[in-house]
Residue frames as a rotation matrix with the C-alpha (Angstrom) as fourth column:
MET 1
0.639 0.768 -0.043 -0.10
0.769 -0.639 0.012 0.07
-0.018 -0.041 -0.999 0.01
SER 2
-0.134 -0.632 0.764 1.39
0.625 -0.652 -0.430 3.41
0.769 0.420 0.482 -1.00
PRO 3
-0.763 -0.193 -0.617 2.09
0.620 -0.488 -0.614 6.11
-0.183 -0.851 0.492 1.51
LYS 4
-0.854 0.512 0.097 -0.50
-0.454 -0.822 0.344 8.37
0.256 0.250 0.934 -0.25
LEU 5
-0.106 0.870 -0.482 -3.16
-0.116 0.471 0.875 5.75
0.988 0.149 0.051 -0.01
ARG 6
-0.230 -0.073 -0.971 -2.35
0.882 0.405 -0.239 5.08
0.411 -0.911 -0.029 3.71
PHE 7
-0.953 -0.113 -0.281 -2.60
0.248 -0.826 -0.507 8.75
-0.175 -0.552 0.815 4.43
ARG 8
-0.570 0.821 -0.006 -5.99
-0.551 -0.378 0.744 9.02
0.609 0.427 0.668 2.76
LEU 9
0.088 0.586 -0.806 -7.23
0.373 0.730 0.572 5.95
0.923 -0.351 -0.154 4.81
LEU 10
-0.571 -0.437 -0.695 -5.80
0.807 -0.143 -0.573 7.57
0.151 -0.888 0.435 7.94
LEU 11
-0.980 0.197 0.033 -7.56
-0.195 -0.980 0.048 10.81
0.042 0.041 0.998 7.14
SER 12
-0.257 0.912 -0.318 -10.78
-0.343 0.222 0.913 9.11
0.903 0.344 0.256 6.35
ARG 13
-0.008 0.235 -0.972 -10.67
0.704 0.692 0.162 7.29
0.710 -0.683 -0.171 9.78
ILE 14
-0.846 -0.328 -0.420 -9.73
0.525 -0.644 -0.556 10.44
-0.088 -0.691 0.717 11.67
LEU 15
-0.769 0.631 0.100 -12.84
-0.547 -0.731 0.407 12.23
0.330 0.259 0.908 10.08
ARG 16
-0.009 0.821 -0.571 -15.09
0.039 0.571 0.820 9.30
0.999 -0.015 -0.037 10.80
TYR 17
-0.253 -0.091 -0.963 -14.00
0.925 0.269 -0.268 9.40
0.284 -0.959 0.016 14.51
PHE 18
-0.995 -0.094 -0.039 -14.33
0.101 -0.962 -0.255 13.15
-0.013 -0.258 0.966 14.61
PHE 19
-0.474 0.880 0.020 -17.88
-0.593 -0.335 0.732 13.14
0.651 0.335 0.681 13.29
GLN 20
0.058 0.442 -0.895 -18.72
0.463 0.782 0.416 10.07
0.884 -0.439 -0.160 15.69
GLY 21
-0.552 -0.291 -0.782 -17.38
0.833 -0.159 -0.529 12.07
0.030 -0.943 0.330 18.68
LEU 22
-0.956 0.256 0.146 -19.23
-0.248 -0.966 0.071 15.14
0.159 0.032 0.987 17.57
LEU 23
-0.130 0.951 -0.281 -22.53
-0.133 0.264 0.955 13.22
0.983 0.162 0.092 17.50
ILE 24
0.080 0.140 -0.987 -21.86
0.819 0.554 0.145 12.12
0.568 -0.820 -0.071 21.02
LEU 25
-0.595 -0.468 -0.653 -20.51
0.781 -0.528 -0.333 15.44
-0.189 -0.708 0.680 22.51
ALA 26
-0.817 0.238 0.525 -22.70
0.124 -0.816 0.565 17.96
0.563 0.527 0.637 20.66
PRO 27
0.147 0.981 -0.129 -25.94
0.227 0.094 0.969 17.01
0.963 -0.172 -0.209 22.34
ILE 28
0.318 -0.125 -0.940 -24.31
0.928 0.242 0.282 16.86
0.192 -0.962 0.193 25.63
GLY 29
-0.722 -0.672 -0.164 -22.53
0.687 -0.725 -0.054 20.20
-0.082 -0.151 0.985 25.16
VAL 30
-0.633 0.532 0.563 -25.56
-0.016 -0.736 0.677 22.10
0.774 0.419 0.474 23.95
THR 31
0.440 0.788 -0.430 -27.63
0.399 0.257 0.880 20.74
0.804 -0.559 -0.201 26.92
ALA 32
0.046 -0.551 -0.833 -24.95
0.998 -0.003 0.057 21.58
-0.034 -0.834 0.550 29.35
PHE 33
-0.900 -0.398 0.178 -24.60
0.415 -0.906 0.076 25.08
0.132 0.142 0.981 27.99
THR 34
-0.217 0.892 0.396 -28.37
-0.006 -0.407 0.914 25.72
0.976 0.196 0.094 27.95
LEU 35
0.562 0.353 -0.748 -28.58
0.690 0.297 0.660 24.60
0.455 -0.887 -0.076 31.65
TYR 36
-0.323 -0.783 -0.531 -25.55
0.929 -0.370 -0.020 26.72
-0.181 -0.500 0.847 32.50
TRP 37
-0.836 0.008 0.549 -27.03
0.219 -0.912 0.346 29.76
0.504 0.410 0.761 30.73
GLY 38
0.206 0.979 0.001 -30.29
0.172 -0.038 0.984 29.27
0.963 -0.202 -0.177 32.50
PHE 39
0.399 -0.174 -0.900 -28.60
0.898 0.271 0.346 28.90
0.184 -0.947 0.264 35.84
VAL 40
-0.650 -0.751 -0.118 -26.44
0.756 -0.655 0.004 31.96
-0.080 -0.087 0.993 35.37
THR 41
-0.592 0.495 0.636 -29.28
0.167 -0.697 0.698 34.06
0.788 0.519 0.330 34.05
ILE 42
0.538 0.813 -0.221 -31.48
0.277 0.077 0.958 33.28
0.796 -0.577 -0.184 37.07
ASP 43
0.244 -0.471 -0.848 -28.63
0.962 0.231 0.149 33.60
0.126 -0.851 0.509 39.49
ASN 44
-0.757 -0.650 -0.062 -28.02
0.651 -0.759 0.011 37.10
-0.054 -0.032 0.998 38.35
ILE 45
0.050 0.886 0.461 -31.56
0.613 -0.392 0.686 38.37
0.788 0.249 -0.563 38.50
LEU 46
0.803 0.332 -0.495 -31.08
0.595 -0.394 0.700 39.64
0.037 -0.857 -0.514 41.97
PRO 47
0.698 -0.562 0.444 -28.91
-0.267 -0.779 -0.567 42.80
0.664 0.277 -0.694 42.24
ARG 48
0.443 -0.671 -0.595 -25.45
0.781 0.615 -0.112 42.09
0.441 -0.415 0.796 43.62
ASP 49
-0.410 -0.699 0.586 -24.43
0.476 -0.712 -0.517 45.71
0.778 0.067 0.625 44.17
LEU 50
0.769 0.619 0.162 -26.73
0.134 -0.403 0.905 46.40
0.625 -0.674 -0.393 47.38
LEU 51
0.828 -0.550 0.104 -23.67
-0.205 -0.126 0.971 45.71
-0.521 -0.825 -0.217 49.43
PRO 52
0.103 -0.887 -0.451 -19.91
-0.994 -0.107 -0.017 45.49
-0.033 0.450 -0.892 48.49
LEU 53
0.566 0.060 -0.823 -18.96
-0.362 0.914 -0.182 42.04
0.741 0.401 0.539 47.19
ASP 54
-0.476 -0.755 -0.451 -16.47
0.073 0.477 -0.876 41.71
0.877 -0.449 -0.172 50.16
HIS 55
-0.313 0.386 0.868 -19.05
-0.893 -0.431 -0.130 42.45
0.324 -0.816 0.479 52.71
PRO 56
-0.974 -0.209 0.086 -19.64
-0.226 0.893 -0.389 39.53
0.005 -0.398 -0.917 55.03
LEU 57
-0.318 0.940 0.125 -23.45
-0.168 0.074 -0.983 39.99
-0.933 -0.334 0.134 54.78
ASN 58
0.096 0.313 -0.945 -23.51
-0.966 -0.200 -0.165 39.95
-0.241 0.928 0.283 51.08
ILE 59
-0.068 -0.011 0.998 -24.44
-0.091 0.996 0.005 36.24
-0.994 -0.091 -0.068 50.59
LEU 60
0.850 0.521 -0.084 -25.16
-0.093 -0.009 -0.996 37.07
-0.519 0.854 0.041 46.87
LYS 61
0.178 -0.844 -0.506 -21.42
-0.979 -0.206 -0.001 37.03
-0.103 0.496 -0.862 46.02
TYR 62
-0.516 -0.481 0.709 -21.55
-0.441 0.858 0.262 33.31
-0.735 -0.177 -0.655 46.34
LYS 63
-0.717 0.251 -0.651 -22.48
-0.609 0.228 0.759 31.41
0.339 0.941 -0.010 43.03
GLY 64
-0.648 0.563 -0.513 -25.86
0.352 0.819 0.454 29.74
0.676 0.113 -0.728 43.32
VAL 65
-0.788 0.390 -0.477 -27.28
0.390 -0.283 -0.876 31.75
-0.477 -0.876 0.070 46.18
GLY 66
-0.629 0.570 -0.528 -29.32
-0.658 -0.752 -0.028 34.08
-0.413 0.330 0.849 43.86
PHE 67
-0.585 0.407 -0.701 -30.63
-0.441 0.566 0.697 30.98
0.681 0.717 -0.151 41.96
ALA 68
-0.750 0.287 -0.596 -31.67
0.590 0.698 -0.406 29.31
0.300 -0.656 -0.693 45.21
ILE 69
-0.723 0.481 -0.496 -33.42
0.088 -0.648 -0.756 32.52
-0.685 -0.590 0.426 46.50
VAL 70
-0.646 0.504 -0.573 -35.29
-0.763 -0.409 0.501 32.90
0.018 0.761 0.649 43.12
LEU 71
-0.643 0.263 -0.719 -36.38
-0.060 0.919 0.390 29.29
0.763 0.294 -0.576 43.21
ILE 72
-0.739 0.253 -0.625 -37.46
0.674 0.296 -0.677 29.52
0.013 -0.921 -0.389 46.76
LEU 73
-0.725 0.471 -0.503 -39.42
-0.300 -0.873 -0.385 32.82
-0.620 -0.128 0.774 46.04
VAL 74
-0.591 0.516 -0.620 -41.20
-0.673 0.109 0.732 31.18
0.445 0.850 0.283 43.16
VAL 75
-0.602 0.357 -0.715 -42.25
0.433 0.897 0.084 28.28
0.671 -0.259 -0.695 45.17
PHE 76
-0.739 0.290 -0.609 -43.38
0.572 -0.207 -0.793 30.45
-0.356 -0.934 -0.013 47.99
VAL 77
-0.738 0.485 -0.470 -45.42
-0.591 -0.801 0.102 32.65
-0.327 0.353 0.877 45.73
GLY 78
-0.495 0.531 -0.688 -47.05
-0.360 0.595 0.718 29.63
0.791 0.603 -0.103 44.24
TYR 79
-0.712 0.194 -0.675 -47.75
0.638 0.580 -0.506 28.26
0.293 -0.791 -0.537 47.86
ILE 80
-0.766 0.360 -0.532 -49.37
0.238 -0.610 -0.756 31.52
-0.597 -0.705 0.381 49.14
SER 81
-0.798 0.457 -0.393 -51.37
-0.593 -0.478 0.648 32.06
0.108 0.750 0.652 45.92
SER 82
-0.689 0.508 -0.517 -53.39
0.262 0.840 0.476 28.97
0.676 0.192 -0.711 46.92
SER 83
-0.665 0.410 -0.625 -54.86
0.641 -0.117 -0.759 30.77
-0.384 -0.905 -0.185 49.95
PHE 84
0.198 0.867 0.458 -58.21
0.979 -0.151 -0.136 32.54
-0.049 0.475 -0.879 49.33
ILE 85
0.707 0.115 -0.698 -57.23
0.288 -0.948 0.135 36.06
-0.646 -0.296 -0.703 50.46
VAL 86
-0.291 -0.883 -0.367 -53.86
-0.164 -0.332 0.929 36.17
-0.943 0.331 -0.048 48.56
GLY 87
-0.581 0.123 0.805 -55.53
0.724 0.531 0.441 34.53
-0.373 0.839 -0.397 45.57
ARG 88
0.514 0.844 0.153 -58.11
0.840 -0.458 -0.291 37.20
-0.175 0.278 -0.944 45.40
LEU 89
0.502 -0.450 -0.739 -55.41
-0.130 -0.883 0.450 39.98
-0.855 -0.130 -0.501 45.66
ILE 90
-0.598 -0.773 0.211 -53.56
0.068 0.214 0.975 38.38
-0.799 0.597 -0.075 42.80
ASP 91
-0.224 0.597 0.771 -56.61
0.952 0.302 0.043 38.14
-0.207 0.743 -0.636 40.69
MET 92
0.772 0.543 -0.331 -57.32
0.502 -0.840 -0.207 41.77
-0.390 -0.006 -0.921 41.33
PHE 93
0.084 -0.857 -0.508 -53.77
-0.267 -0.510 0.818 42.74
-0.960 0.067 -0.271 40.36
ASP 94
-0.680 -0.259 0.686 -54.10
0.457 0.582 0.673 40.56
-0.573 0.771 -0.277 37.40
HIS 95
0.233 0.891 0.390 -57.30
0.954 -0.132 -0.270 42.25
-0.189 0.435 -0.881 36.39
ILE 96
0.649 -0.022 -0.760 -55.74
0.039 -0.997 0.062 45.67
-0.759 -0.070 -0.647 36.77
LEU 97
-0.467 -0.883 -0.051 -52.69
-0.170 0.034 0.985 44.70
-0.868 0.469 -0.166 34.48
GLU 98
-0.570 0.309 0.762 -55.13
0.783 0.486 0.389 43.34
-0.250 0.818 -0.518 31.84
ARG 99
0.582 0.800 0.147 -56.94
0.803 -0.536 -0.260 46.71
-0.129 0.270 -0.954 31.76
THR 100
0.271 -0.589 -0.762 -53.92
0.120 -0.764 0.634 48.92
-0.955 -0.263 -0.137 31.63
PRO 101
0.948 0.157 -0.277 -53.29
-0.232 -0.254 -0.939 50.46
-0.218 0.954 -0.204 28.31
PHE 102
0.379 -0.818 -0.432 -50.23
-0.799 -0.054 -0.599 49.12
0.466 0.573 -0.674 26.49
ILE 103
-0.527 -0.599 0.603 -49.19
-0.842 0.465 -0.275 47.01
-0.116 -0.652 -0.749 29.43
LYS 104
0.289 0.784 0.550 -52.20
-0.604 0.595 -0.531 44.80
-0.743 -0.178 0.645 28.94
TYR 105
0.749 -0.070 -0.659 -50.76
-0.595 0.367 -0.715 43.58
0.292 0.928 0.233 25.51
ILE 106
-0.270 -0.931 -0.246 -47.48
-0.691 0.365 -0.624 42.58
0.671 0.001 -0.742 26.88
TYR 107
-0.623 -0.019 0.782 -48.83
-0.736 0.352 -0.578 41.09
-0.264 -0.936 -0.233 30.11
SER 108
0.475 0.854 0.212 -51.70
-0.654 0.504 -0.564 39.19
-0.588 0.129 0.798 28.48
SER 109
0.580 -0.314 -0.752 -49.43
-0.637 0.400 -0.658 37.76
0.507 0.861 0.032 25.72
VAL 110
-0.494 -0.868 0.052 -46.79
-0.688 0.353 -0.634 36.58
0.532 -0.349 -0.772 28.18
LYS 111
-0.441 0.398 0.804 -49.38
-0.729 0.363 -0.580 35.08
-0.523 -0.842 0.130 30.54
ASP 112
0.634 0.758 -0.154 -51.21
-0.694 0.469 -0.547 33.28
-0.342 0.454 0.823 27.81
VAL 113
0.248 -0.666 -0.703 -47.87
-0.596 0.467 -0.653 31.75
0.763 0.582 -0.281 26.57
PHE 114
-0.732 -0.524 0.435 -47.01
-0.644 0.325 -0.692 30.47
0.221 -0.787 -0.576 30.05
ASP 115
-0.032 0.870 0.492 -50.52
-0.814 0.263 -0.518 29.21
-0.580 -0.417 0.700 30.56
ALA 116
0.669 0.289 -0.684 -50.22
-0.713 0.510 -0.482 27.21
0.209 0.810 0.547 27.27
PHE 117
-0.043 -0.778 -0.627 -47.19
-0.480 0.566 -0.670 25.50
0.876 0.272 -0.398 28.39
VAL 118
-0.838 -0.405 -0.365 -47.37
0.181 0.425 -0.887 25.09
0.514 -0.809 -0.283 32.31
GLY 119
-0.723 0.551 0.417 -50.66
-0.691 -0.572 -0.442 26.46
-0.005 -0.607 0.794 33.33
GLU 120
-0.500 0.614 0.611 -53.91
-0.027 0.694 -0.720 24.61
-0.866 -0.376 -0.330 34.09
LYS 121
0.701 0.703 -0.122 -55.28
-0.157 -0.015 -0.987 25.55
-0.696 0.711 0.100 30.68
LYS 122
-0.417 -0.880 0.229 -52.50
-0.013 0.258 0.966 23.83
-0.909 0.400 -0.119 28.72
LYS 123
0.462 0.628 -0.626 -52.93
-0.615 -0.282 -0.736 24.33
-0.639 0.725 0.256 24.97
PHE 124
-0.014 -0.537 -0.844 -50.30
-0.951 0.267 -0.154 22.12
0.308 0.801 -0.514 23.50
ASP 125
-0.692 -0.119 0.712 -51.65
-0.409 0.878 -0.251 18.72
-0.595 -0.464 -0.656 24.73
HIS 126
0.480 0.820 0.311 -53.96
-0.083 0.396 -0.915 18.03
-0.873 0.413 0.258 21.69
PRO 127
-0.631 -0.734 -0.250 -51.49
-0.328 -0.039 0.944 16.85
-0.703 0.678 -0.216 18.87
VAL 128
0.598 0.740 0.308 -53.11
0.106 0.308 -0.946 16.55
-0.794 0.598 0.105 15.40
LEU 129
-0.659 -0.601 0.452 -52.23
0.566 0.000 0.825 16.29
-0.496 0.799 0.340 11.80
VAL 130
0.316 0.752 -0.579 -53.61
0.120 -0.637 -0.762 19.20
-0.941 0.171 -0.291 9.76
ASN 131
-0.059 -0.097 0.994 -54.09
0.967 0.240 0.081 19.47
-0.246 0.966 0.080 6.02
VAL 132
0.185 0.056 -0.981 -52.97
0.223 -0.975 -0.013 22.92
-0.957 -0.216 -0.193 5.05
TYR 133
-0.296 -0.518 -0.803 -50.99
-0.578 -0.572 0.582 23.20
-0.760 0.636 -0.130 1.70
GLY 134
-0.540 0.039 -0.841 -52.10
-0.758 0.411 0.506 20.23
0.365 0.911 -0.192 -0.34
GLU 135
0.441 0.877 -0.189 -54.53
-0.757 0.477 0.446 17.35
0.482 -0.054 0.875 -0.30
ASP 136
0.795 -0.236 -0.559 -51.98
0.317 0.947 0.051 14.69
0.517 -0.218 0.828 0.60
VAL 137
-0.408 -0.871 0.274 -49.58
0.137 -0.355 -0.925 17.13
0.903 -0.340 0.264 2.66
TRP 138
0.662 0.637 -0.395 -49.97
0.451 0.081 0.889 16.96
0.598 -0.767 -0.234 6.35
GLU 139
-0.229 -0.709 0.667 -48.42
-0.331 -0.587 -0.739 19.22
0.915 -0.390 -0.100 9.01
MET 140
-0.178 0.104 -0.978 -48.01
0.828 0.553 -0.092 18.16
0.532 -0.826 -0.185 12.76
GLY 141
-0.538 0.012 0.843 -49.65
-0.171 -0.981 -0.095 20.69
0.825 -0.195 0.530 15.07
PHE 142
-0.815 0.221 -0.536 -51.65
0.577 0.221 -0.786 21.34
-0.055 -0.950 -0.308 18.18
ILE 143
0.046 0.917 0.396 -55.26
0.702 -0.311 0.640 22.43
0.710 0.249 -0.659 18.56
THR 144
-0.891 -0.412 -0.189 -55.39
0.418 -0.587 -0.694 25.74
0.175 -0.697 0.695 20.42
GLN 145
-0.574 0.816 -0.065 -58.98
-0.702 -0.531 -0.475 26.72
-0.422 -0.227 0.878 19.78
GLU 146
-0.718 0.294 0.631 -61.62
0.407 0.913 0.038 23.97
-0.565 0.284 -0.775 19.13
ASN 147
0.283 0.763 0.581 -63.89
0.958 -0.198 -0.207 26.58
-0.043 0.615 -0.787 17.57
VAL 148
-0.787 -0.578 -0.215 -63.35
0.551 -0.816 0.175 30.10
-0.277 0.019 0.961 16.23
ASN 149
0.119 0.956 0.269 -66.96
0.988 -0.140 0.063 31.32
0.098 0.259 -0.961 16.19
SER 150
0.350 -0.046 -0.936 -65.82
0.428 -0.880 0.204 34.65
-0.833 -0.472 -0.288 17.63
LEU 151
-0.641 -0.690 -0.337 -64.05
-0.014 -0.429 0.903 35.23
-0.768 0.584 0.265 14.18
GLY 152
0.194 0.826 -0.530 -67.34
-0.783 -0.195 -0.591 34.51
-0.591 0.529 0.609 12.23
LEU 153
-0.368 -0.264 -0.891 -66.15
-0.770 0.624 0.133 31.10
0.521 0.735 -0.433 11.05
GLN 154
0.378 0.613 0.694 -68.42
-0.833 0.552 -0.034 28.17
-0.404 -0.565 0.719 11.77
GLY 155
0.997 -0.003 0.080 -66.97
0.033 0.922 -0.385 24.71
-0.072 0.387 0.919 11.63
TYR 156
0.383 -0.921 0.072 -63.30
-0.118 -0.126 -0.985 25.90
0.916 0.369 -0.157 11.89
MET 157
0.906 -0.232 -0.354 -60.62
0.395 0.166 0.904 25.52
-0.151 -0.959 0.242 14.50
ALA 158
0.630 -0.776 0.005 -57.17
-0.704 -0.574 -0.417 27.00
0.327 0.259 -0.909 15.31
VAL 159
0.887 -0.461 -0.001 -54.16
0.452 0.869 0.201 24.86
-0.092 -0.178 0.980 15.00
TYR 160
0.695 -0.714 -0.085 -50.68
-0.620 -0.655 0.432 25.83
-0.364 -0.248 -0.898 16.02
VAL 161
0.934 -0.356 0.007 -47.96
0.284 0.732 -0.619 24.40
0.216 0.581 0.785 13.78
PRO 162
0.649 -0.722 -0.238 -44.36
-0.116 -0.403 0.908 24.63
-0.752 -0.562 -0.345 15.19
HIS 163
0.739 -0.428 -0.520 -41.38
-0.640 -0.201 -0.742 25.30
0.213 0.881 -0.423 13.05
ALA 164
0.797 -0.505 -0.331 -38.54
0.531 0.847 -0.015 22.79
0.288 -0.164 0.943 12.84
TYR 165
-0.136 -0.962 -0.237 -35.37
0.954 -0.062 -0.293 23.65
0.267 -0.266 0.926 14.76
ALA 166
-0.685 0.058 0.727 -37.02
-0.036 -0.998 0.045 26.89
0.728 0.005 0.686 16.14
ILE 167
-0.819 0.406 -0.405 -39.20
0.485 0.115 -0.867 28.16
-0.306 -0.906 -0.291 18.89
THR 168
-0.603 0.592 -0.535 -41.52
-0.645 -0.756 -0.110 29.88
-0.470 0.278 0.838 16.50
GLY 169
-0.689 0.480 0.543 -44.63
0.551 0.834 -0.038 28.61
-0.471 0.273 -0.839 14.66
LYS 170
-0.869 0.494 -0.024 -47.72
-0.400 -0.673 0.623 29.58
0.291 0.551 0.782 12.80
VAL 171
-0.551 0.806 0.218 -51.41
-0.017 0.250 -0.968 29.45
-0.835 -0.537 -0.124 13.56
PHE 172
-0.948 0.295 -0.123 -53.73
-0.090 0.123 0.988 28.15
0.307 0.948 -0.090 10.91
ILE 173
-0.288 0.944 0.164 -57.59
-0.607 -0.048 -0.793 28.53
-0.741 -0.328 0.587 10.85
VAL 174
-0.893 -0.076 -0.443 -58.71
-0.397 0.598 0.696 25.40
0.213 0.798 -0.565 9.10
LYS 175
0.170 0.957 -0.235 -61.93
-0.815 0.270 0.513 23.35
0.555 0.104 0.825 8.68
GLU 176
0.292 0.014 0.956 -62.65
-0.838 0.485 0.249 20.66
-0.460 -0.874 0.153 11.19
GLU 177
0.936 0.140 0.324 -62.46
0.014 0.902 -0.431 17.90
-0.353 0.407 0.842 8.43
LYS 178
0.635 -0.764 -0.116 -58.93
-0.158 0.019 -0.987 18.92
0.756 0.645 -0.109 7.66
VAL 179
-0.039 -0.604 0.796 -57.78
-0.968 -0.176 -0.181 17.99
0.249 -0.777 -0.578 11.18
ARG 180
0.454 0.200 -0.868 -56.90
-0.137 0.979 0.153 14.50
0.880 0.050 0.472 12.12
PRO 181
0.641 -0.191 0.743 -56.39
-0.767 -0.179 0.616 13.91
0.016 -0.965 -0.261 15.83
LEU 182
-0.163 -0.800 -0.578 -53.28
-0.452 0.581 -0.677 11.87
0.877 0.151 -0.456 16.81
THR 183
0.673 0.648 0.356 -54.30
-0.642 0.273 0.716 9.23
0.366 -0.711 0.600 19.36
ASN 184
0.848 -0.399 -0.349 -51.29
0.415 0.909 -0.031 6.97
0.329 -0.119 0.937 19.39
ILE 185
-0.165 -0.984 -0.070 -48.66
0.758 -0.081 -0.647 9.49
0.631 -0.160 0.759 20.54
SER 186
0.200 0.251 -0.947 -48.26
0.889 -0.452 0.068 11.91
-0.411 -0.856 -0.314 23.45
ALA 187
0.985 0.167 -0.050 -48.07
0.151 -0.961 -0.231 15.70
-0.086 0.220 -0.972 23.11
GLY 188
0.522 -0.852 -0.051 -44.53
-0.373 -0.281 0.884 15.59
-0.767 -0.442 -0.464 24.02
GLU 189
-0.238 -0.596 0.767 -43.53
0.428 0.644 0.634 13.13
-0.872 0.479 0.101 21.41
ALA 190
0.505 0.518 0.690 -45.44
0.853 -0.178 -0.490 15.17
-0.131 0.837 -0.532 18.76
MET 191
0.958 -0.231 -0.168 -43.70
-0.203 -0.965 0.167 18.41
-0.200 -0.126 -0.972 19.80
LYS 192
0.077 -0.991 0.114 -40.29
-0.250 0.091 0.964 16.70
-0.965 -0.103 -0.241 19.61
PHE 193
-0.066 -0.020 0.998 -41.07
0.798 0.600 0.064 15.20
-0.600 0.800 -0.024 16.13
ALA 194
0.795 0.451 0.405 -42.13
0.604 -0.645 -0.468 18.59
0.050 0.617 -0.785 14.75
VAL 195
0.848 -0.482 -0.220 -39.33
-0.367 -0.834 0.411 20.64
-0.381 -0.268 -0.885 16.19
SER 196
0.021 -0.938 0.346 -36.65
-0.193 0.335 0.922 18.21
-0.981 -0.087 -0.174 15.22
GLY 197
-0.216 -0.040 -0.976 -37.78
-0.939 -0.267 0.219 18.20
-0.269 0.963 0.020 11.60
GLY 198
0.713 0.633 -0.300 -39.18
-0.684 0.722 -0.102 14.68
0.152 0.278 0.948 11.81
VAL 199
-0.058 -0.818 -0.572 -35.87
-0.538 0.508 -0.673 12.96
0.841 0.269 -0.470 12.68
THR 200
-0.531 -0.092 0.842 -36.94
-0.844 0.152 -0.515 12.09
-0.080 -0.984 -0.158 16.33
HIS 201
-0.785 0.308 -0.538 -38.17
0.171 0.942 0.289 8.52
0.596 0.135 -0.792 16.84
ILE 202
-0.232 0.853 0.467 -41.78
-0.794 -0.443 0.416 8.34
0.562 -0.275 0.780 17.82
THR 203
-0.992 -0.001 -0.127 -42.80
0.073 0.812 -0.580 6.17
0.104 -0.584 -0.805 20.76
GLU 204
-0.259 0.965 -0.040 -46.51
-0.052 0.027 0.998 5.17
0.964 0.261 0.043 20.38
THR 205
-0.943 0.221 -0.248 -48.53
0.276 0.104 -0.955 5.90
-0.186 -0.970 -0.160 23.50
VAL 206
-0.230 0.930 0.286 -52.14
0.640 -0.077 0.765 6.54
0.733 0.359 -0.578 24.21
SER 207
-0.851 -0.074 0.519 -53.00
-0.270 -0.786 -0.556 9.83
0.450 -0.614 0.649 26.12
HIS 208
-0.824 0.528 -0.205 -55.43
0.441 0.372 -0.817 9.48
-0.355 -0.763 -0.539 28.96
ARG 209
-0.374 0.761 -0.530 -57.75
-0.390 -0.648 -0.654 12.08
-0.841 -0.038 0.539 27.53
GLN 210
-0.377 0.255 -0.890 -58.00
-0.921 -0.006 0.389 10.55
0.094 0.967 0.237 24.12
SER 211
-0.839 0.130 -0.528 -58.57
0.097 0.991 0.090 7.07
0.535 0.024 -0.845 25.45
GLU 212
-0.742 0.629 -0.231 -61.27
0.233 -0.081 -0.969 8.44
-0.628 -0.773 -0.087 27.60
VAL 213
-0.325 0.620 -0.714 -62.97
-0.803 -0.580 -0.138 9.99
-0.500 0.529 0.686 24.63
LYS 214
-0.567 0.032 -0.823 -62.93
-0.584 0.689 0.429 6.61
0.581 0.724 -0.372 22.89
């Protein structure tokens, strides 16, 4: 075997090992970076300049203390909001913000987005296939409104279709017959499949809600 051919084989093997290592390390690295970024962002929410960094009472100078305080604060607010009096005060404050000009658009939008993902009125738990662009072309999406009668459209529903490799998406108003419920996969599996561009393997499950409807 000539030295030139040996060099090519060695280079090919190195490239194969490189991409193999990249496939292993890239997801781990991106996940670790995302978690680190979230940790640092939350940890730095509280102001650190209230006291000098070398002050003995300034506990915020230690890494992770701000993160722990914010986490405890969120849990505490969630706990006290379950009481009747505090719950009514929060509802009153919520009502004021939703009636304040300009602020209401920002507040209502952010609140609806969080409610859609983690609130009691979750919106992305009804995975469907929706026919939008062609007769035999289907998009994976989630029903966000089962009827849009307020828009003057009878027999239509709102379906959110996420974009692949992004946190964005589009809302389509389509006829009910163009929507096909997905009963054999969970909402999480459907979201991963749509966001990953269809490369994620789907594990078939039956959601409790859909099995009850049947």
